[in-house]
C-alpha positions in Angstrom: 94.7 -41.2 25.2 97.1 -39.4 27.3 99.0 -36.6 25.3 103.1 -35.5 26.0 102.6 -32.1 27.4 104.7 -29.3 25.0 106.0 -25.5 25.2 105.2 -24.6 22.1 102.1 -26.5 20.9 98.9 -27.2 21.6 97.7 -30.9 20.9 93.3 -31.9 21.6 91.8 -34.9 20.4 87.8 -34.9 19.9 85.6 -37.5 17.8 88.8 -39.1 15.9 90.2 -35.8 15.0 93.7 -34.7 16.7 94.1 -30.8 16.1 97.7 -29.6 16.7 97.8 -26.1 17.2 101.5 -24.1 16.9 101.5 -22.2 19.9 103.9 -19.2 19.8 102.0 -16.4 18.7 104.5 -13.4 20.4 106.5 -15.1 17.7 104.5 -15.2 15.1 104.2 -19.0 15.8 107.7 -19.2 14.3 109.5 -22.6 13.9 112.4 -23.2 16.2 113.9 -26.1 16.1 112.5 -27.3 19.8 109.2 -26.6 18.0 109.9 -28.7 15.4 110.8 -31.4 17.7 107.8 -31.0 19.4 105.5 -31.3 15.9 107.6 -34.1 15.4 106.8 -36.2 18.7 102.5 -34.8 18.2 102.3 -35.9 14.2 104.1 -39.2 15.7 101.7 -39.7 18.6 98.7 -39.0 16.3 100.1 -41.6 13.9 100.3 -44.0 16.8 96.9 -43.7 18.3 94.0 -46.2 16.6 91.5 -43.2 17.5 93.2 -40.8 15.5 92.0 -40.9 11.7 92.6 -37.1 10.4 95.5 -34.5 12.0 94.5 -31.2 11.6 97.5 -28.4 12.2 97.3 -24.8 12.4 98.4 -21.9 14.5 96.9 -20.0 17.4 95.5 -16.4 16.8 94.1 -14.7 14.2 98.1 -13.6 12.4 99.8 -16.2 11.6 99.9 -20.3 11.0 103.7 -19.8 10.8 105.3 -16.9 9.7 108.7 -18.1 9.1 111.5 -20.1 10.4 112.9 -18.8 13.8 116.4 -17.0 11.9 118.5 -16.2 15.1 119.3 -19.7 15.2 121.0 -20.1 12.3 122.1 -16.8 10.8 125.8 -17.5 12.1 125.6 -21.4 10.9 129.0 -22.6 8.2 127.6 -24.9 5.2 128.1 -27.9 7.0 125.6 -26.7 10.0 123.0 -25.5 7.1 123.2 -28.6 5.2 122.4 -30.8 8.6 119.6 -27.7 9.7 117.8 -28.9 6.2 118.3 -32.4 6.3 117.2 -33.1 10.2 114.4 -30.7 9.6 113.4 -32.5 6.4 113.4 -36.2 7.8 112.0 -34.8 11.3 109.4 -32.7 10.4 108.8 -32.4 6.6 108.8 -35.4 4.8 107.5 -37.1 8.0 104.3 -35.5 7.5 103.8 -36.4 3.8 104.5 -39.8 4.5 102.3 -40.5 7.3 99.3 -43.0 6.8 97.2 -40.8 8.7 95.8 -37.5 6.5 97.1 -34.0 7.3 94.9 -30.9 6.8 96.6 -27.9 7.2 94.1 -25.0 8.2 96.4 -21.4 7.2 94.8 -19.1 9.8 97.5 -16.2 8.3 101.1 -15.9 7.3 102.4 -19.1 6.3 106.2 -17.9 4.8 109.3 -19.6 4.4 109.1 -22.8 7.1 105.4 -22.0 7.7 104.4 -22.5 4.0 106.8 -25.5 3.6 105.0 -27.4 6.2 101.3 -26.5 4.9 103.2 -27.5 1.8 103.4 -30.9 3.7 100.5 -31.4 5.1 98.0 -33.5 2.6 96.1 -30.6 1.1 95.4 -27.2 2.7 92.5 -25.3 3.3 93.1 -21.1 4.1 91.4 -18.1 6.1 90.3 -15.3 4.0 93.2 -13.1 5.8 96.2 -16.1 4.9 99.3 -14.6 3.3 101.5 -17.2 1.6 105.1 -17.1 0.0 108.7 -18.1 0.2 111.0 -15.2 1.1 114.3 -17.2 1.9 116.5 -16.0 -1.3 115.9 -12.1 0.3 118.0 -13.5 3.4 120.5 -15.1 1.0 119.2 -18.6 0.9 117.0 -21.1 -0.5 113.9 -23.0 0.6 115.4 -25.6 2.7 112.4 -27.9 4.1 111.1 -28.9 0.9 109.6 -25.5 -0.8 111.8 -25.7 -4.2 110.3 -29.6 -4.5 106.5 -29.2 -3.2 106.2 -25.7 -4.2 106.4 -26.7 -8.2 104.4 -29.9 -7.7 101.5 -27.8 -6.4 101.9 -24.8 -8.4 103.4 -25.6 -11.3 107.1 -24.9 -11.8 106.5 -21.5 -13.6 104.9 -20.1 -10.8 107.2 -21.4 -8.6 110.1 -19.9 -9.8 108.6 -16.6 -9.7 107.4 -16.8 -6.3 110.5 -18.3 -5.0 112.9 -15.7 -6.9 110.7 -12.7 -6.4 110.3 -13.7 -2.7 107.0 -12.6 -2.8 103.7 -13.3 -0.9 99.9 -14.5 -2.4 96.9 -13.6 -0.9 94.6 -16.9 -0.3 92.5 -16.5 -3.1 95.4 -16.5 -5.5 96.4 -19.6 -3.6 93.1 -20.9 -4.6 93.7 -20.2 -8.2 97.2 -21.5 -8.0 96.0 -24.7 -6.5 97.7 -24.3 -3.4 94.9 -24.1 -1.7 91.4 -26.2 -1.8 89.1 -23.6 -0.3 89.4 -20.1 1.2 86.9 -19.3 4.4 86.4 -16.7 6.7 88.6 -17.1 9.6 86.0 -18.1 12.2 84.6 -21.2 9.6 87.9 -22.0 8.8 88.3 -24.8 11.6 84.8 -25.7 11.3 85.7 -26.4 7.6 88.4 -28.5 8.6 86.4 -30.9 10.9 83.7 -31.0 8.5 86.1 -32.3 5.6 87.8 -34.5 8.3 83.9 -35.7 9.0 84.2 -36.8 5.4 87.2 -38.4 5.2 86.4 -40.9 8.5 83.1 -42.1 6.9 85.5 -43.9 4.6 88.4 -46.6 5.1 90.9 -45.8 6.9 93.4 -48.9 5.4 92.0 -47.9 2.0 93.0 -44.0 2.7 96.4 -44.4 4.4 96.7 -46.8 0.7 95.8 -43.9 -1.5 98.5 -41.5 0.4 100.9 -44.0 -0.2 100.4 -44.4 -3.9 100.2 -40.5 -4.7 103.1 -39.9 -3.3 105.2 -42.5 -5.0 104.1 -40.9 -8.1 106.4 -37.8 -6.8 109.4 -39.5 -5.6 112.4 -40.5 -7.9 112.8 -44.2 -8.5 109.2 -44.7 -7.4 106.7 -45.8 -10.2 103.1 -44.2 -9.6 101.1 -46.8 -11.4 103.2 -50.1 -10.3 102.7 -48.6 -7.0 99.2 -48.0 -7.3 98.6 -51.5 -8.8 100.4 -53.1 -5.6 98.2 -50.9 -2.9 95.3 -52.3 -4.9 95.6 -55.7 -4.7 96.7 -55.3 -1.0 93.5 -53.9 -0.3 91.6 -56.8 -1.3 93.2 -58.5 1.4 91.8 -56.2 4.4 88.4 -56.6 6.7 87.9 -52.9 4.9 87.8 -54.1 2.0 84.6 -57.3 2.8 83.0 -54.7 4.6 83.1 -52.0 2.3 81.9 -54.4 -0.6 79.2 -56.4 1.3 77.7 -53.0 3.0 77.8 -51.9 -1.0 75.9 -54.9 -1.8 73.5 -55.1 1.7 72.7 -51.4 0.2 73.6 -50.3 3.8 76.1 -47.7 5.1 79.8 -49.5 6.0 80.9 -50.1 9.5 84.8 -50.0 8.7 86.6 -51.8 11.2 90.2 -50.1 10.6 91.9 -53.3 9.5 
């Protein structure tokens, strides 16, 4: 597929994997408004591309995944501008990523602070290089996480740990993040993208239709007014009407590997 050209990110496609790399190394890949817009477009493009089965998001260089938001852009904002900034960012990128039907793996290759950690937490799961450091330092600036951090961090690490991390504005290293359940694996930097690709390969062997349904059902359990069990029952039933279900069950009964059509 043909890619849009971007100023702040790089997008590569290979064997069913779209890799999105935030590429502002001189700013430690900080998220400014232009980068958030480009990320939205790249994720939207990946979701629309039938050949993309998994999206990996990472940062360029060896120092940072995303070292935070670009504070200079909003230092003089009013109350209403601040609220709009959070609402627009969540809708355009963070909630958008969390609800994609294409699996998103965050490969955290260094500092993931503030909006950077919020982006990693919006991904469906995270892996980290052993030099990664993570935190939400917003209260040290007189503000709180505004891109979903106060909601997703407690979901991933528990309320008490999230309260401590947010209130102290502290950073944890990759091994603490692993212990807390914030990341699934820690690996040396040179092995980070190969591990992400290996995990993507395991995902791609399965039904993309069923995976999309599973993402939707899992997310439903964390949303107000949604009953996750009811969402699961409905999504489970819908699977029975798919070509992937017919192929998966036939392959099992015929003792062969499935060749999922993705429908």
